[in-house]
C-alpha positions as CSV (number, residue, x, y, z in Angstrom):
1,X,0.0,-0.1,-0.1
2,X,1.5,3.3,-0.9
3,X,0.5,6.4,1.3
4,X,0.7,9.9,0.2
5,X,-0.6,12.4,2.7
6,X,-0.2,16.1,2.7
7,X,-1.5,18.8,5.3
8,X,-0.7,22.2,4.8
9,X,-1.6,25.7,6.2
10,X,-1.6,29.0,4.5
11,X,0.1,31.5,7.1
12,X,0.3,35.5,6.8
13,X,4.2,35.8,7.1
14,X,7.5,35.3,5.1
15,X,8.3,31.7,4.0
16,X,11.5,32.3,6.3
17,X,9.3,33.1,9.2
18,X,7.2,30.0,8.6
19,X,10.7,28.2,8.4
20,X,11.6,29.2,11.7
21,X,8.8,27.2,13.1
22,X,10.4,24.1,11.5
23,X,13.7,25.2,13.1
24,X,12.2,25.1,16.5
25,X,11.1,21.5,16.3
26,X,12.1,19.3,19.3
27,X,13.7,22.6,21.0
28,X,12.6,23.8,24.4
29,X,11.0,26.5,22.3
30,X,9.3,24.5,19.7
31,X,6.4,26.4,18.2
32,X,5.1,23.7,15.8
33,X,4.8,20.2,17.4
34,X,1.6,19.7,19.5
35,X,3.7,18.2,22.4
36,X,1.0,19.1,25.1
37,X,-1.7,16.6,23.4
38,X,0.5,14.3,21.9
39,X,3.8,12.4,22.6
40,X,6.8,15.2,22.2
41,X,9.0,15.2,19.3
42,X,12.6,14.4,20.4
43,X,16.2,13.5,19.2
44,X,19.1,12.7,20.5
45,X,21.0,16.0,19.6
46,X,19.6,19.1,18.2
47,X,17.7,19.3,14.9
48,X,20.1,18.4,12.2
49,X,21.2,15.6,9.6
50,X,21.7,12.3,11.4
51,X,19.7,13.3,14.7
52,X,17.7,10.0,15.7
53,X,14.4,9.9,17.7
54,X,10.8,10.4,16.9
55,X,7.6,10.9,18.8
56,X,5.9,8.0,20.8
57,X,6.2,4.9,19.1
58,X,7.0,6.4,15.4
59,X,10.8,6.6,14.9
60,X,12.7,8.4,12.4
61,X,16.2,9.9,11.6
62,X,16.6,13.4,10.0
63,X,17.5,12.6,6.6
64,X,17.8,16.2,5.1
65,X,17.7,19.8,6.6
66,X,17.9,23.1,5.0
67,X,17.4,25.4,8.0
68,X,14.2,27.9,7.6
69,X,13.1,25.9,4.8
70,X,12.7,22.2,5.0
71,X,13.4,19.0,7.0
72,X,12.9,15.4,6.2
73,X,12.6,12.5,8.4
74,X,13.2,9.0,7.2
75,X,11.0,6.4,9.1
76,X,12.9,3.6,11.2
77,X,9.7,2.2,13.1
78,X,7.0,1.3,13.4
79,X,7.5,-1.9,11.6
80,X,6.1,-1.8,8.0
81,X,6.7,1.9,7.9
82,X,9.0,2.6,4.5
83,X,9.3,6.2,3.7
84,X,9.3,9.7,4.9
85,X,7.7,12.5,6.4
86,X,9.0,16.1,6.2
87,X,8.0,20.0,6.7
88,X,8.6,22.5,4.2
89,X,7.8,26.5,4.3
90,X,7.0,27.8,0.8
91,X,6.2,31.0,-0.5
92,X,2.4,30.9,-1.1
93,X,1.2,30.5,-4.7
94,X,1.0,33.5,-6.4
95,X,2.9,35.7,-3.7
96,X,6.1,37.4,-5.1
97,X,9.4,36.2,-3.8
98,X,9.8,37.3,-0.2
99,X,6.1,38.1,0.1
100,X,4.1,37.9,3.1
101,X,2.2,34.8,2.5
102,X,3.5,31.4,3.1
103,X,2.5,27.7,3.1
104,X,3.6,25.4,5.7
105,X,3.2,22.0,4.5
106,X,3.7,18.6,6.1
107,X,4.1,15.6,3.5
108,X,4.4,11.8,4.4
109,X,5.1,9.4,1.6
110,X,5.7,5.9,2.5
111,X,5.2,2.3,1.3
112,X,3.2,0.5,4.0
113,X,4.2,-3.0,4.1
114,X,3.2,-6.2,6.8
115,X,1.2,-5.0,9.6
116,X,1.3,-1.2,8.6
117,X,-1.1,-2.2,5.6
118,X,-3.8,-2.6,8.4
119,X,-2.6,-0.5,11.0
120,X,-2.0,2.6,8.8
121,X,-5.7,3.3,7.7
122,X,-7.2,2.0,10.9
123,X,-4.8,3.2,13.7
124,X,-1.9,5.6,12.6
125,X,-3.6,7.5,9.8
126,X,-6.6,9.2,12.1
127,X,-4.0,9.9,14.8
128,X,-1.6,11.5,12.2
129,X,-4.0,13.6,10.8
130,X,-5.3,14.9,13.9
131,X,-1.7,15.7,15.4
132,X,-1.0,17.3,12.3
133,X,-3.8,19.2,12.2
134,X,-3.0,20.3,15.9
135,X,0.4,21.2,15.0
136,X,-1.0,23.8,12.2
137,X,-3.1,25.1,14.7
138,X,-0.1,25.9,16.7
139,X,1.9,27.4,13.8
140,X,-1.3,29.5,13.1
141,X,-1.2,30.5,16.5
142,X,2.6,31.6,16.5
143,X,2.3,33.6,13.4
144,X,-1.0,35.3,14.2
145,X,-2.0,35.0,17.9
146,X,-5.1,33.3,17.1
147,X,-6.4,30.2,15.1
148,X,-9.4,31.1,12.8
149,X,-10.8,27.5,12.6
150,X,-9.3,25.2,15.4
151,X,-9.1,21.5,14.5
152,X,-11.2,19.1,16.2
153,X,-10.7,15.4,17.0
154,X,-13.4,13.1,15.6
155,X,-15.1,10.6,17.9
156,X,-12.8,7.8,16.7
157,X,-9.6,9.7,17.1
158,X,-10.8,10.1,21.0
159,X,-11.6,6.6,21.0
160,X,-8.6,5.7,19.8
161,X,-6.5,7.8,22.1
162,X,-8.6,6.8,25.0
163,X,-7.7,3.0,24.0
164,X,-3.9,3.7,23.5
165,X,-3.7,4.9,27.0
């Protein structure tokens, strides 16, 4: 099973400012990862190529990193996750280079093999989607001071979280 999953948020800031949110990942001043509601993103060292870590049972290493622009994480777990996820800060479509609008995008691309063929659609995807939308809410809050349409967890996500505890 091939998986391609994208979440993005239009932000009223320059791409470099949205990129600063990426740079804060897993730090004490993390402005992007929703660590209050979800397992925190942690690494064995500061964000940079070769750093190893993850969040909860999802494990990965930093495969590529361009400060204030893009970071890619290569999966090492759970079993059956073969691929990557990444954050990118991009100028908004139609905005001039250096303009005051950007898109913060998270992309997950992987081949789900073995048990992940079942666990991805039933368990991981709903939790992933809820976590990413919470993170994009944090990004919007950091950039604007408010969240226009806060994400809401579905009853299924709430049930999965209860079951996982």
